[in-house]
PLY file of the C-alpha trace (Angstrom):
ply
format ascii 1.0
element vertex 96
property float x
property float y
property float z
element edge 95
property int vertex1
property int vertex2
end_header
-15.05 -55.43 -70.03
-11.42 -55.62 -68.92
-11.28 -51.80 -68.83
-14.30 -51.58 -66.50
-12.85 -54.28 -64.22
-9.45 -52.54 -64.22
-11.03 -49.13 -63.45
-13.13 -50.62 -60.64
-10.03 -52.21 -59.08
-8.15 -48.90 -59.23
-11.05 -47.05 -57.56
-11.27 -49.74 -54.89
-7.52 -49.57 -54.25
-7.60 -45.76 -53.99
-10.48 -45.81 -51.54
-8.71 -48.40 -49.36
-5.50 -46.36 -49.37
-7.34 -43.19 -48.40
-9.16 -45.04 -45.58
-5.88 -46.27 -44.13
-4.40 -42.80 -43.88
-4.77 -41.43 -40.39
-6.35 -38.06 -40.02
-4.34 -35.42 -38.22
-5.58 -35.11 -34.66
-7.53 -31.91 -34.17
-6.42 -29.51 -31.52
-8.91 -29.46 -28.69
-10.73 -26.19 -28.50
-12.59 -26.77 -25.26
-12.41 -23.83 -22.91
-10.15 -24.41 -19.94
-11.79 -24.78 -16.57
-12.10 -21.39 -15.02
-11.59 -20.61 -11.40
-13.62 -17.92 -9.75
-11.98 -14.55 -10.17
-10.66 -12.92 -7.04
-11.04 -9.20 -6.58
-8.23 -6.75 -6.00
-9.56 -5.57 -2.65
-7.38 -4.95 0.37
-8.42 -6.35 3.73
-7.97 -2.88 5.18
-10.82 -1.67 2.92
-13.26 -4.16 4.46
-15.19 -3.81 7.68
-13.98 -7.26 8.75
-11.56 -9.96 7.65
-14.19 -12.72 7.68
-17.04 -13.78 5.43
-20.19 -13.15 7.49
-22.14 -15.88 5.71
-19.86 -18.93 5.98
-17.47 -17.59 8.63
-14.40 -18.22 6.49
-11.46 -15.91 7.20
-10.62 -13.70 4.23
-7.07 -13.22 2.98
-5.44 -10.71 0.64
-6.07 -11.91 -2.91
-8.76 -14.36 -1.77
-11.78 -12.07 -1.87
-14.24 -13.18 -4.55
-16.87 -10.47 -4.13
-17.93 -7.51 -1.99
-21.13 -5.76 -0.96
-21.83 -2.44 0.72
-24.28 -2.24 3.57
-24.96 0.80 5.77
-21.81 2.52 4.51
-19.48 -0.42 5.19
-17.82 -2.78 2.71
-18.07 -6.52 3.36
-16.01 -9.19 1.62
-17.00 -12.72 0.62
-15.14 -15.88 -0.33
-17.67 -16.62 -3.12
-20.42 -14.82 -5.02
-22.90 -17.30 -3.51
-22.05 -15.98 -0.03
-22.62 -12.41 -1.25
-26.02 -13.36 -2.67
-27.01 -14.98 0.62
-25.80 -11.94 2.59
-27.81 -9.57 0.40
-31.05 -11.43 1.18
-30.87 -10.29 4.83
-27.63 -8.50 5.78
-28.68 -7.57 9.31
-29.28 -11.21 10.29
-25.79 -12.23 9.13
-24.16 -9.31 10.92
-26.05 -10.12 14.14
-24.36 -13.57 14.21
-20.88 -12.07 14.73
0 1
1 2
2 3
3 4
4 5
5 6
6 7
7 8
8 9
9 10
10 11
11 12
12 13
13 14
14 15
15 16
16 17
17 18
18 19
19 20
20 21
21 22
22 23
23 24
24 25
25 26
26 27
27 28
28 29
29 30
30 31
31 32
32 33
33 34
34 35
35 36
36 37
37 38
38 39
39 40
40 41
41 42
42 43
43 44
44 45
45 46
46 47
47 48
48 49
49 50
50 51
51 52
52 53
53 54
54 55
55 56
56 57
57 58
58 59
59 60
60 61
61 62
62 63
63 64
64 65
65 66
66 67
67 68
68 69
69 70
70 71
71 72
72 73
73 74
74 75
75 76
76 77
77 78
78 79
79 80
80 81
81 82
82 83
83 84
84 85
85 86
86 87
87 88
88 89
89 90
90 91
91 92
92 93
93 94
94 95
């Protein structure tokens, strides 16, 4: 009986010791927040230096997307502006 009691106490002590040991913190693997990619398009390649949807002036290195319409290249600050432009390009160009 003493052997069973002794063995039970040892198992209890080992489990308490293992519970008190802190686990190594895991390295976070979450993907970093991504910013919209900007295109390598020169302003001189565009028909204008403004986004025809939102009216925002475009700058070198700040062009997120482009679209061609009637042989001209138009730049946009965001892909959402490009999508809106493509729904009805002539109406956006008429609002110059």
